[in-house]
C-alpha positions in Angstrom: 33.8 -5.7 -30.8 35.0 -2.0 -30.6 38.0 -0.7 -28.7 35.9 0.6 -25.8 34.4 -2.8 -25.2 37.7 -4.5 -25.2 39.0 -2.1 -22.6 36.2 -3.0 -20.2 36.6 -6.8 -20.2 39.4 -7.3 -17.6 42.5 -5.9 -16.1 44.5 -8.4 -18.1 43.4 -6.8 -21.4 44.2 -3.4 -19.9 47.7 -4.4 -19.0 48.4 -5.7 -22.5 47.9 -2.2 -23.8 50.3 -0.6 -21.3 54.1 -0.8 -21.0 54.3 -0.8 -17.3 51.8 -1.5 -14.5 52.2 -0.2 -11.0 50.7 -2.9 -8.7 51.0 -0.9 -5.5 47.3 0.1 -5.4 44.6 -2.3 -6.4 41.8 -0.2 -7.7 38.1 -1.0 -8.0 36.5 1.1 -10.7 33.1 2.2 -9.3 30.5 3.8 -11.6 27.1 5.0 -10.4 24.3 6.6 -12.2 22.0 8.6 -9.9 18.3 7.7 -9.9 17.5 11.2 -8.7 15.7 13.4 -11.3 18.7 15.5 -12.5 18.4 16.9 -16.0 22.1 17.7 -16.0 23.3 14.2 -15.1 26.9 14.4 -16.4 27.6 10.9 -17.7 26.0 7.5 -18.0 27.5 4.5 -16.4 29.0 3.2 -19.7 30.6 6.6 -20.5 32.0 6.8 -16.9 33.6 3.4 -17.2 35.0 4.3 -20.7 36.5 7.6 -19.5 38.0 6.1 -16.3 39.4 3.1 -18.2 41.3 5.5 -20.5 42.7 7.2 -17.4 43.8 3.9 -16.0 45.6 3.1 -19.2 47.2 6.5 -19.3 48.4 6.4 -15.7 49.2 2.7 -15.6 46.6 2.0 -12.8 46.0 -1.6 -11.6 42.2 -2.1 -12.0 41.2 -5.5 -10.5 37.4 -5.2 -10.9 34.7 -3.0 -12.3 31.5 -2.5 -10.3 28.4 -0.4 -11.2 25.0 0.4 -9.8 22.0 2.7 -10.3 21.1 3.7 -6.7 20.8 7.2 -5.2 23.6 8.2 -2.9 21.3 10.5 -0.9 20.7 8.1 1.9 23.3 6.3 3.9 23.7 2.5 3.6 21.1 2.1 0.8 23.5 1.0 -2.0 24.2 -2.7 -2.1 27.1 -2.6 -4.5 28.8 0.3 -2.6 28.2 -1.5 0.7 29.9 -4.6 -0.6 32.8 -2.5 -1.9 33.3 -1.0 1.6 33.2 -4.5 3.0 35.8 -5.8 0.5 38.1 -2.9 1.2 38.0 -3.8 4.9 38.9 -7.4 3.9 41.8 -6.0 1.9 40.5 -7.1 -1.5 41.0 -3.5 -2.8 42.9 -0.6 -1.5 42.0 2.1 -4.1 38.8 3.4 -5.7 38.6 4.8 -9.2 35.5 6.8 -9.9 34.3 9.8 -12.0 33.7 12.3 -9.2 33.5 12.4 -5.4 29.7 12.7 -5.5 29.5 9.3 -7.2 30.8 7.8 -3.9 28.8 9.8 -1.4 26.1 12.4 -1.0 25.5 11.7 2.7 27.6 11.9 5.9 27.3 8.2 6.7 29.0 6.8 3.6 31.5 9.6 3.6 32.5 8.7 7.2 33.0 5.1 6.1 35.4 6.2 3.4 37.4 8.5 5.6 37.5 5.8 8.4 39.0 3.3 5.9 41.6 5.9 5.0 42.5 6.5 8.6 43.0 2.7 9.0 45.3 2.7 6.0 43.0 0.2 4.2 41.9 2.7 1.6 45.1 4.2 0.1 43.8 6.1 -2.9 40.6 7.6 -4.3 41.1 8.8 -7.8 38.6 10.8 -9.8 38.7 12.4 -13.2 40.5 15.5 -12.1 41.7 14.8 -8.5 43.5 12.4 -6.2 42.8 11.8 -2.6 45.1 9.9 -0.2 45.5 9.5 3.5 46.7 13.1 4.2 44.9 15.7 6.2 44.5 18.2 3.4 43.3 15.7 0.8 40.8 14.0 3.2 39.6 17.5 4.2 39.1 18.4 0.5 37.2 15.1 -0.1 34.9 15.8 2.8 34.2 19.3 1.5 33.4 18.1 -2.0 31.1 15.3 -0.7 29.5 17.7 1.8 28.9 20.1 -1.0 27.0 17.3 -2.9 24.9 16.7 0.2 24.2 20.4 0.5 23.0 20.4 -3.1 20.7 17.6 -2.3 19.3 19.3 0.7 18.8 22.6 -1.1 17.2 20.8 -4.0 14.7 19.2 -1.7 13.9 22.5 0.0 13.6 24.3 -3.4 11.3 21.5 -4.7 9.0 21.7 -1.7 9.0 25.5 -1.9 8.1 25.3 -5.6 5.3 22.8 -5.0 3.9 25.0 -2.2 4.0 28.1 -4.4 2.1 26.2 -7.1 -0.5 25.1 -4.6 -1.0 28.7 -3.5 -1.5 29.6 -7.1 -4.3 27.0 -7.2 -2.3 24.4 -9.1 -2.3 20.9 -7.7 0.9 18.9 -8.4 0.6 15.4 -9.8 -1.5 13.5 -12.3 -4.9 14.9 -13.0 -7.8 12.9 -11.6 -10.2 11.1 -14.0 -12.3 13.8 -15.8 -9.3 16.1 -16.2 -6.1 16.1 -18.4 -2.7 17.4 -17.6 -1.4 20.3 -19.7 1.5 19.1 -21.9 3.1 22.5 -22.3 6.3 22.9 -20.2 5.4 26.5 -19.4 2.0 25.4 -17.9 3.1 22.7 -15.4 0.4 21.5 -13.0 -2.3 23.1 -15.1 -5.2 20.8 -16.0 -7.9 20.8 -18.6 -11.4 19.4 -18.5 -11.5 16.0 -20.3 -14.5 16.6 -22.6 -14.8 12.8 -23.3 -15.1 11.8 -19.6 -16.0 14.8 -17.4 -19.7 14.5 -18.1 -19.7 10.9 -16.8 -18.1 12.1 -13.5 -20.9 14.7 -13.1 -23.5 11.9 -13.7 -21.9 9.7 -11.1 -22.4 12.4 -8.5 -25.9 13.1 -9.6 -27.0 9.5 -9.5 -25.6 9.1 -6.0 -27.1 12.3 -4.7 -30.4 12.4 -6.5 -31.2 8.7 -7.1 -29.6 7.3 -4.0 -27.2 5.0 -5.9 -24.6 3.1 -4.0 -20.9 3.1 -5.1 -21.3 -0.5 -6.2 -24.3 0.3 -8.4 -22.3 3.2 -10.0 -19.4 0.7 -10.6 -21.7 -1.7 -12.5 -23.3 1.1 -14.4 -19.9 2.4 -15.5 -18.6 -1.1 -16.5 -21.6 -3.0 -17.7 -23.9 -0.3 -19.1 -21.8 2.4 -20.6 -18.4 0.7 -20.8 -16.6 3.7 -19.3 -12.8 3.7 -19.5 -10.1 6.0 -18.3 -7.7 7.8 -20.6 -5.4 4.7 -20.2 -8.1 2.5 -21.6 -9.0 0.7 -18.3 -12.2 0.3 -16.4 -12.5 1.9 -13.0 -12.4 -0.4 -10.0 -14.9 -0.2 -7.2 -12.3 1.6 -5.0 -11.6 4.1 -7.8 -15.3 4.9 -7.9 -15.3 5.8 -4.2 -12.1 7.8 -4.5 -13.7 9.9 -7.2 -16.9 10.4 -5.2 -14.8 11.6 -2.2 -12.3 13.7 -4.1 -12.8 17.4 -3.2 -10.9 18.4 -6.4 -14.1 17.9 -8.3 -15.8 20.8 -6.5 -12.7 23.1 -6.7 -10.6 22.5 -3.6 -7.7 20.2 -2.8 -5.4 19.2 0.1 -1.7 18.9 -0.5 0.0 16.9 0.6 -2.9 14.6 1.4 -3.4 14.4 5.2 -1.4 17.6 5.8 -4.4 19.8 6.6 -3.3 22.4 4.0 -6.2 23.2 1.8 -6.1 25.3 -1.4 -8.7 26.7 -3.9 -7.9 25.4 -7.4 -7.7 27.3 -10.7 -9.4 24.4 -12.5 -13.0 24.3 -13.5 -15.1 22.3 -11.0 -17.2 19.4 -12.4 -19.7 19.5 -9.5 -21.0 22.1 -7.1 -20.1 22.2 -3.5 -23.7 21.4 -2.5 -23.9 18.4 -4.7 -20.6 17.1 -3.3 -21.8 17.5 0.3 -25.0 15.7 -0.6 -23.0 12.8 -2.0 -20.9 12.6 1.1 -24.1 12.3 3.3 -25.5 9.6 1.0 -22.2 7.6 1.2 -22.0 8.0 5.0 -25.6 6.9 5.3 -25.1 3.7 3.4 -21.5 3.1 4.2 -20.5 -0.5 4.8 -17.7 -0.8 7.2 -15.6 -4.0 6.9 -13.5 -5.3 9.8 -11.1 -8.2 9.4 -10.7 -8.6 13.1 -14.4 -8.5 13.9 -16.1 -11.8 14.6 -19.6 -12.5 13.1 -21.8 -15.3 14.2 -22.4 -17.1 10.9 -19.4 -16.3 8.7 -17.5 -19.3 7.3 -20.5 -21.6 8.2 -22.8 -20.7 5.3 -22.1 -21.1 1.5 -23.6 -19.2 -1.4 -26.1 -21.4 -3.2 -25.5 -19.7 -6.5 -21.7 -19.7 -7.0 -20.4 -21.8 -4.0 -18.4 -18.9 -2.5 -18.3 -18.3 1.2 -20.7 -15.9 3.0 -19.3 -12.8 4.7 -20.8 -10.2 7.0 -20.7 -6.4 6.9 -21.7 -3.6 9.3 -24.0 -1.0 7.8 -25.0 2.2 9.5 -28.1 4.2 8.6 -28.7 7.8 9.7 -31.9 8.5 11.6 -33.9 11.6 11.4 -32.9 12.5 15.0 -29.2 12.4 14.0 -28.4 9.1 15.6 -27.1 6.1 13.7 -28.5 2.6 13.7 -26.3 -0.4 13.1 -27.4 -3.4 10.9 -25.4 -6.5 10.1 -25.8 -7.9 6.6 -24.7 -11.3 5.3 -24.0 -11.9 1.6 -21.8 -13.7 -0.9 -18.1 -12.9 -1.0 -18.2 -13.3 -4.8 -14.9 -15.2 -4.7 -16.0 -17.6 -7.4 -18.2 -15.2 -9.4 -17.6 -11.5 -9.3 -21.1 -10.9 -10.6 -23.0 -13.2 -8.3 -26.5 -11.9 -7.5 -27.0 -13.7 -4.2 -27.9 -10.5 -2.5 -27.6 -9.4 1.2 -29.9 -10.4 4.1 -30.0 -8.8 7.5 -28.8 -10.9 10.4 -32.2 -10.7 12.2 -33.9 -12.1 9.1 -31.3 -14.8 8.9 -31.9 -15.7 12.5 -35.6 -16.0 12.0 -35.1 -18.3 9.0 -32.6 -20.5 11.0 -34.9 -20.8 13.9 -37.8 -21.9 11.6 -35.8 -24.7 10.1 -34.0 -25.7 13.3 -36.3 -28.6 13.8 -35.2 -30.1 10.5 -31.5 -29.8 11.3 -29.6 -32.9 12.5 -27.9 -31.8 15.7 -24.9 -33.4 17.2 -26.8 -34.8 20.2 -23.8 -35.8 22.3 -22.0 -32.5 21.9 -25.0 -30.4 22.6 -26.1 -32.5 25.6 -22.7 -32.1 27.2 -22.8 -28.4 26.6 -26.2 -28.2 28.3 -24.9 -30.2 31.3 -22.0 -27.8 31.7 -24.3 -24.8 31.6 -26.7 -26.3 34.2 -23.7 -27.1 36.5 -22.5 -23.5 36.2 -26.0 -22.2 36.8 -26.4 -24.4 39.9 -23.1 -23.2 41.4 -24.3 -19.6 41.0 -27.7 -20.4 42.6 -26.4 -22.4 45.5 -23.2 -20.5 46.1 -24.3 -16.9 45.6 -28.1 -16.9 46.0 -28.2 -19.5 48.8 -30.9 -21.6 47.1 -31.9 -24.9 48.6 -29.6 -27.7 47.3 -32.6 -30.1 47.4 -33.8 -28.4 44.2 -30.7 -29.8 42.4 -32.4 -33.2 42.0 -35.6 -31.6 40.7 -34.0 -30.3 37.5 -36.0 -31.1 34.4 -34.5 -32.4 31.2 -33.8 -29.6 28.8 -34.9 -29.9 25.2 -31.8 -29.6 23.1 -33.5 -27.9 20.2 -35.2 -25.3 22.5 -31.8 -24.7 24.0 -30.3 -24.2 20.5 -33.0 -21.7 19.7 -32.3 -19.9 22.9 -28.6 -19.6 22.0 -29.4 -18.2 18.6 -31.6 -15.6 20.2 -29.8 -14.6 23.3 -26.2 -16.1 23.0 -23.1 -14.1 22.1 -21.2 -14.4 18.8 -19.0 -17.2 20.0 -21.8 -19.3 21.5 -23.7 -19.0 18.2 -20.7 -20.1 16.2 -20.1 -23.0 18.6 -23.7 -24.1 18.2 -23.6 -24.0 14.4 -20.3 -26.0 14.4 -22.4 -28.8 16.0 -24.7 -29.0 13.0 -24.3 -31.9 10.6 -26.4 -30.4 7.9 -24.8 -27.7 5.7 -26.5 -24.3 5.2 -26.6 -22.4 1.9 -27.8 -18.9 1.1 -29.7 -18.4 -2.1 -31.6 -15.2 -3.1 -31.7 -14.1 0.5 -33.2 -17.4 1.6 -31.5 -20.0 3.9 -31.7 -23.7 2.9 -30.4 -27.0 4.1 -28.0 -28.6 1.6 
């Protein structure tokens, strides 16, 4: 155990190395390393503690506790250790702070105000740094506020300068950030934000666009081709996910333009070499929009959660799909298919809702219906219908006794054809037989 480590263990060890201790002020040694990107960060936490411990020994200071953290002081109230320190000072656990520099304590007005307020209340008697002392006197509090405000000013200016630098690079055609798949970032410090074409992967990106535009491939088909057929991997050695595939196919960077920041509406022409032409990119967007599947968690579909996949046992989900017509309008279709929860490669396939309805109606005679439940439902519907006829249309009430028995199965077929989503779901919940979907065909289990 070296001398520096011994000094940091406790106040008791410190006092053993000094001749006299002045207990008037109980100091908490607070050390913080900024998490901000500052290449000229003065000292690490350990070196701060070591230096300030030496000062405590030299000046006979009473250190009761050492606390450290690695949170930025840029935003007010975001440092848990500092917040607890302020609370402990209010509770008179400490009445002094020993730290490397004023900017270790605060780089924002909120935390600075807390410190000055404690000084005004005479609960914080001393703040001691490497080269300065601050006590509850107007001049010293004013100097503390100036130094901390200067740190805040540096932060604000740094933020402005960084944004200005990024904007300048964008205007030069250099997109900040990590290069997308198919490109590589320049490693030279004098060529920041410059990208190079990744010769090992760029041709695959071009092929992805061509297959979607010219062969009408879907994003999912591209995904399986990349993973199963050619075993394509990124520079980090990982396969692309399905969402990554769509991100690539919609990234304007590949045809030479980029938006920065994303969503800002600020567009720039890049210096980099495009991997696809603008026409090819637009063709891909049309193809993706034509075959886009829109999922909605809040939307209710008639047959979801009521049918199981016959291949892997997963549930069956529904999706909206829109296709572009020649006249420019879009037609909506609803497709049902396996969620692939149990088998990511399940080949159950998708079936249109109208085809599913036709199959369900054909096998309806084989389904064991909950007779009591369905009959009661029909009685309620007839009663509601009669109230409308007699109360609104003024029909003869004698006809009420002439009602014919309604065939439950025909009523069920009517609901499947003409009912709303909730009526269809209510109907299927009355079924005792379970339904499974296998190779686009509906069966009774």
